[in-house]
N, C-alpha and C positions, 0 to 999 in steps of 0.2 A: 178023492184026491184034492188037495188044496190048490188054490189059484197059483200060489208061488211054485208048487211042484209041477203044475202043468206048464207054467212058463219055462221052468228049467228044462223040461223035456222038449219044448218047442221053441228053438232059437228064433224062428221067423216071427212068432208071436211077440217075443221080446223086442225085436226090431220095430214091430208095429206099435208097441206100447210105450217105448222109450223115445221121446222126441229127439234127444241128443244123438241117438243111434240112427233114427229113421231119417233125419235131415242131414245132408252133408254140410260140413262147415263152410264158412265163406272162403276160407283158404282152399279147401278142396274144390269148390266150384270154380275158383279162379284158375287153379292148376288144370282143371278139366278144360276150361275155355282156352287156355294157352296151348294145351296139347292138341286141341281140335283145330286151332288156327296157327300151329307152329310154322307151317310152310309160308303162310301169308306174313307172319311176323318176321320170318327170316328174310323174305323179299324186302319188306320195309326197312329192316336193319341194313341190308346190303345197299339199298338205294341211299340211305342216310350216310353210311360210311363213304360211299363214292362221292356224294355231295360234299362231305366234310373234307375228303382228300383234295377235291378240286379247289376248295376255297381255304385250305389250311394256311396259306400264306398270310391271311388276315389275323390269325391267332398266334399266340394267346392274348395279344394286346391290340384289338382293333383300333384303339385310339392312337396307336403308334405306327400302324401299317395301313396301306391303301392299295387299291388296284393300280398297277403301273401303266396300263394301256389307256385308261380313260379317267384320269383323276378329276377333271373338271366336272364331268357328269356325276361322279360320286359325291363331290362337294355339294352339288345342287340337290341330289336326292337326300343327303343327310340333313340339309336345311329343310327340305320338305317334311321329313320325319319329325324334326324339332317343332315346326309350326303345327303339324297335325297333332302332336302330343299335347298341345295347349288346350285341346278339347277337354282334358281331365279337369282343367281349372275353369271351364266354362268360357274360356277366352278364345273363341274360334268363330270365324266368319268365312264365307266363300270369297270375300274380298279382304285379304290380309293387308294390314298397314305395316308389316314388319320388313318390307322390302319395297324399293322404288318409292320411297317417301317423296311427296305426300300422296301421290296418286294410288299407290298400292298395287297389288297383283291379284288377278282373278285366278283362284285356285282351280276352278273347273276348266279354264283354258290352258292349264299346264298339267303335266303328267304327275300330279302330286300324290298319288297312291293314298288318298285320304283314308280309305278303309283300313289299309295296313298300318298306317301311322297311328290311327286311333286305337286299333286293336292292340298294338304293341307299345302304346304310350307308357304303361308302367315300366317297361324295360328301358325306354328312352330316359325317363326321369330318374330311374335307379342307376343306370350304367352309362348313359349317353347315346346319342344318335349313331356313332360309329359301331357300337355293339349291335344295335338294332339292324343297321344295314348289313353287317356281317351275317347275322342270323337269317335275314331274309334272302341274302345271296345264296346261301346253302339251302335254306328251307324251301325256297321256290323250286329249286331243282328236284330235291327229294320229294316234295309234296306233289309236284306234277307227275312224276314217275309213279308214285304210289296210287294217285287217283286214277291214272290210266290202267294200272294193274288191276285195281278193284273193278273198273268198268269191264275189262276183258274177261275177268273170272266170273263176275256176277251177272253181267248182261249177255256177253257172248258165250258164257259157260266154257271158256277156253281152259285147257290144262295150264297148270301154274307155270311150267317151264315156258310154254308158248307165250303166256301173258307176260312173264318176266322179261323175255327178250324183246317183245314189242314195246312194252312200257319203258324199257331202258332207252330205246331210241327216242320215244316221246319226251322223256325227261332230261336226257343227256345228249341229244343230237347236236350236230355242229351249230345250228342256228341258235338254239336256246342257250347253249354254253357261251357263245360269243355275246349274246345279249346280256349275259350276266356281268359283263363289263359295265356295270352301273345302271342298266335299264331295268329297274325293278318292275315297272309297269308291264314290260313285255315277258318277263320270266315267270310272273305270278299267273301261271296257266292252270292251277289245280282246280279251278272251278269249271273249266271247259268240259272235262269228263262228266261233271255233275249236270251241266246243261244238256249234254248229249243224252245222258241217262234219263233225264226228265222228259226230253222230247220223245225218246223211244217209249218210255212208260206211257206218255200221253197217246202215242200212236197205237200201242197195244190195247189201251183202254177203249180207244175209239173203234177198234176192229171187232165187229160182232161175230166173227167166224166161229168161235168156240162157245158163244153165249146165246142161247135161244131168246133171251130177254133183250138183246140188243147191246149197245155200248155200255160200259161200266161208268156211269156218270159220276159216281162218288170218287172213283180213282182218277177220272179226268179232272175233277175239281181240285183234288189235292195236288195233282201233277201241275196243273196250270198255276196254282198258287205258289208252289215250290219254284216253278220256272220263273215266275215274276220276281220272287224274292232273290233268287240267285242272279238273275240278270241285273237287278238293281244294285246288288253288292259289287258285281263285276264292273259296273259303270264307275264306281268309286275306287276301283283298283286300277283298271286300264281299259279305256274305251276301245283302243285299237285292237286288242285281243278279242273283245266281244264282236267288233265289226268283222274281223277275219273269220270268226266262228260262224256268224250268221251267214256270210257270203258262202262259205264252204258248205254249210248245211243246206242252203238253197240249191246249190249246184248238185249236191248229192241227191236231194229230193227229186229234182227234175230227171236225174238219171235213173233213180231207183223205181220211179213210177212205171215207165214202160217195161222195165225188167220184171215187174210183178203187177200186172194189170188187174189181177183179181183183187189184190189188196187195195189198189188205187180206187177201184169201183166201190169196195165195201166201206172204206174208211175216210176217203179224202174230205168230204164235206164236214163230217163230224170233227176230224182232226184239225182242219183249218179253223173251225169255230173255236176249238180249244186253244189254238195258238193265238187267235184274236183276243180271247178272254185274258190270256197271260199277258199279251202286249198291253191291253187296256189297264190291267192292274198295275203293271210296272210303270205305265205312263202317269198314273195318278201320283206316284211318288216322285217320278223323275221329271215331270213337266217343268217345275220351277228351276231345279238345278241346270237342266239343259237350256232353258231360256237364258239363265244367268250366264252360261258358258258362251252363248253366241250373241246375245243381245244385252247382257248386263254390263255394269261398269268394268272397263278394261277387258271386255270380252272380245273374242275374235270369231269371225264367221267363215273363215276359209283356212286352208293349209298354207304353211309358209315355206315348205321345203320343195325344191325342184324335182318333179318326177323323173326328168331326164337324167339328173345327177344321181339320184337314189334309186337306180334300177339295177337289176342283176345282170351280170355278164353271162352270156350263154355258156361260155367255156367253164365258168365257175361250178356248174352242176357236176362236172366230171372231175373236178379238182378236190384235193383233201384240204381241210381247214388248217391254217397255220397253228391253230390252237389244239390240234390233235397230236397224238404221240407220233404218228407217221407223217404229219404234215410238214410243209416247208414254207419258210417266210416268203419265198418267191411268188407264191400264189396270192399273197396279200394285195398285189397290184390289181387283182380282179374284182375288188370291192372298194367301198368308200372309207372303210375304217375298221378297227378291230372289234367293234360291237355289231358289225353287219355281215358276218360270215353266215348268211342265212341259207345259202344254197349248199355248196361244198359237200355233197353227198359222196362223191368219188365213184369211180367206175365199178369197184367191187360191189358196193351196195346197190347201185343202179342195176347192174346186170342180174344180181340175185333177186331183186324185187321184180324185174320183168319176167324172169323164169318162174317165180312163184305165181305171178298173175296168170301166165299161160297155163300152168299146172292146175290152178284152182278153177279155171273155166269161167263161164258166164253166170255165176251166182249173183243175185241182185246186189248184195252188199259189196261184192268185188267190183262189179260194174260201177256202182256209186262211188267207191273209193278211188278207182282209177280215173273216173271223170273229174272228181274233185281235185285230185292231184294234178292232172293235166291242165285244168283251167287255172288253178292257183299258180302253178308253175309258169304258165305262159304269161299270166298277168304280172308276175314278178319281173318280167323282162322290161317293163316300162313302156313308154310310148315309141321307142325306137330300139331295134335289136343291136346289141353291142357284142362283139366277138373278140376275145383276147385284148380288150381295152380299146378297140377301134369301133367307131360307129359306122354302121352299114347303110344308113339312110333307109333301111327297110322298116316300114311301120309295123308296130306290134299291136295286138288287140287292146292293150291298155289305153292307147290313144283315143279309143271310142268312149272311154270313161273319164278322161282327163277333164278337170274343171267342174265335174258334178259335185253337188254338195255332199259333204261327209267323205266321199271317195278321195278327194284331194288332200284330206287330212291324214291318210294312210300312205306310208312310203311304199312304192311298188315292190322293192326288194323284200319287204316284210311279208308280202303275200306268200313267199316261199316257206314261212314258218308253219303255215297250215299243212304243208306237204308232209312234215315229220310225223304227226299222228296218223295220217292216212297211210303212209308207208308202214308205220308201226302196226296198224291194224291188219294190213295185208300180210305182213310177216307173221303176225300172231295166228291168223287163219291158216296159213300154209303149214306152220310148225304143228299146230293143233291137229290138222288133218293127217299129217305125216305120222304123228304119234298114235293115231288110231288105226294105222295100217300095219301089215305084217312084213312087207317087202323091204327092199333096200331104202325106200323113201323114209322109213322110220328113223334111220340114222343119217342118211345123206342130207335131207332138208334141214334138220336142226343144226347139223355141222356147218352147212353152207351159210345159213343165216348167222350163226355165231361168228364165223370167220369174217363175214362181211361187216358185222357190227364192230369187231375188233379193229377193222381198218379205219373206223371213225372214232376210236376210243379217245376221249379228250385228255389232254395233259392239264396239270394244275395251272390255274390262272396266274399269270405273272403279277407279282406284288412288289412294293417298294416301301422304304421307310417314309413315314409321314413327317414333314417338317413340324417342329414343336410350335405350339401356340405361345404367344407372349404371356408372361406372368400377369400382366395387366388384365388379361381375360381369364386365365385359369384360376387365379386367386380371388377373383371377384372384385378387383379394384375398380372395374368399370362402373360399379355402383356409386363411386364418389363423383362420377362425371356425368352420368345420365340419370335423369329423373325417371320414375317408373313409367314404362310404356313410351319413353321418349325416343329420340332419334340420335344415334351415334354415327358420326361421319368418320370412317376409317380413311387413312391417307396412305396410298391412293385408294380411291373407291373401287368397289367390285365391278367387273365387267364380264360379259359373256366369255371373252378370251382369257380372263384372269379373275375367276370368282373367289379366289382364296380368302379375301377378307370376310366372306359370308360364313366362314368357319368360326369367326368370333361369335356371331349370333347363334350358331348351332351349339357351341359349347355352353352358351347361356340359356339354352332351350328357348331361343327366340324371345327373350325377355325385353329386347329393345329392337327398334327398327333401324333401317339403313336406307340411304338414298341409292338410286340406280341399281345395278346388280345384273344377275343372270336369270332370265325368265322370258316368257313369250308374252308380248303385249301389242296393242294396236299402234305401234310407232313406225310402221312402214309408210310407203307412199299412199296418200289418201286414206289413212287409217288401216291399212293392211297389216297383217301380222309381221312382227319383227322380233329378233332376239335382242332383248335389252331395250334401253331407251336412249334419248339424246343426252350427251354429257353437258352439264352446265359449264359455263366458261371457267369457273374456278376449278372444278374437278378435271377439266381438260388441261388446264394450266399445270396442276399438280401432277397429273399423269405424265405430262411431257418432262417435268423435272425428274420424276422417278425413272424415266427412260434414259434421259440424256445426262443427268447428274449435274446440270448447270443451272444455278439459281437465276431467274430472269430479273430484269429491272422492273420493280414494282412501283407504280405511281398511284395517284389518288383514284383514278378510274378503276384500277384493279382492286383497290381496297373497297370502294363503294360496291363493285360487282360482287366481291366476296361476301359482303354483308347481305346483299340482296339474295345471294344463293343460299346462305345459311338460313335466312328467314323463309325462303321458299321451301327448303327441306323441313323446316320446323325443328332444326337441330338443337339438341341440348349441349352437344360436345363434339369437338373435333379431336381426334386422337392419332398420334404418330408413334408407332412402336419402333424399338431399336432394330428390329429385323426387316424393316422396310427397305426397299432398294434405294440407295443413295440417301440414306436417312438424314445425314448432316445437311445436304443441300435442301432437302425438303423442310427441315427444321428452320433454316434461315429464311426460306421463302414464306413459311407460315408466320414467322415472327414479323416479317415485313407486312403481311396481310392483317394480322390480328394482334400484334404486340407480343410481349413475353409470354411464354407458356408456363404451365405448372407441371412439375415432374411428379408422376405417380407411378411407382414401381419402375418398369422398364418402358414407360411411355411418357411422351410430352402431350399435354392436354390443354385445350382452350375451351372454356365453358361460356355458354350464352344464356 
């Protein structure tokens, strides 16, 4: 019989001989992968849709819309993104000269989300910083939920429904949704589950329980290297999130050890050594940036916000966030602002969480999560307990930490943000256990958890129309006024209370600098941190005209001072646009100071 005849009679041989038949096509492999992970992809899609729904008010034109509850901080973060994007041009330094001319701004001392800005620099250059901001506002929510979902399914080996419910709270809980009101450095928490995974991986590699040859040193090395790299990136996204993560993991480790003494004896010394290696590797990269933050030019070495003011009200834990579907604006009095609804879990979620803890029993992970949640929750109360807006004079544990280096840079109320993933983990464990049982718990626990999560379901973030920028900026006419890399003085100048002129620089991708502005710098008493800097006499004079609408009497001294101020700023140009408050009074004042101006588009300009 011929070879062809044998092949015709043996189809399996034909498959073996024909590579086109033997190997599945790339499309077939892709479809097989999608089918295998369809549940995970569905979870990611649902999280992305929820994030898009919450931030849909910014679309389809982010340049024309903005968050209504915290526009000043959004203006600041869009400026950060514009400055960060200049790294694509090689025009980037930890001390930027594009604000607070001539002194500049220390980017490490401000929450400048450098890693995010550099990563999305192509988006910023192609579409503008408002688009980048809108993408990050939604992406941070979805990314955080997806990352926790993957941790729960891959590391805890939880069932997908259980992981999805827990991850939903981690990514869309009241605290992180409220921080989405412009605080990108606080909502970008998608690396936190990666850090947790690497710590767990390091611990498992250090545990010789199942390996007769002892710890898995190769796996420990890769885990330590990955942990160092992830921590380094997180520093350039948001140091406060990293700080809260480290404190929470330390508390959990202290609680976990006594609950699993055998593991403690087997792995503690090796695990601690691995952590020290990871810290050392990270410090090699971070030593200079951290020194620059605290001791470099325009650096600050302490926090500037009052722990007593930014502390959580005890009553707020049982209240529902005003940003949730079932919430009420009345509860907003229990916090400092719309970006700090960090507690606000509500009675339903609190009660279900307590019931789940009791039902789960004294499993080491449960004990560790409960300990972490209690400690971080108590620290969120600040130095003095506040109940329903009234100070009780009862000291809280945070008072023992107040004034310590690094600690005073974290707002007490934000310690509550660490409670969300801990509660999410507990709910995941409870639902996963219930789904493994045959009794009533199989339905009752998931139902109770689902209902409790619905009680904190967030509503879409309020948005508003964004005032249009002047044609002088949008059409690039500013180039006729400012030399490359020069300083443009908007009238009135930007301040922490009114940073709106910073949008001019943002629209130009920070191609020019500005004096004064909205930032953190060493301008408080004795060089302590302060928001913004001192106003020069001329900018203070013009700010008063913008407020009162009355041109002052200008003499020779005011003219000489204006010249001194322009020279101090190194200004190329002073610009007054038609949309400035009391523009006519400001124009007459500027003409008395500098002489006749030059009309460019919708702006009056004075060049130097």
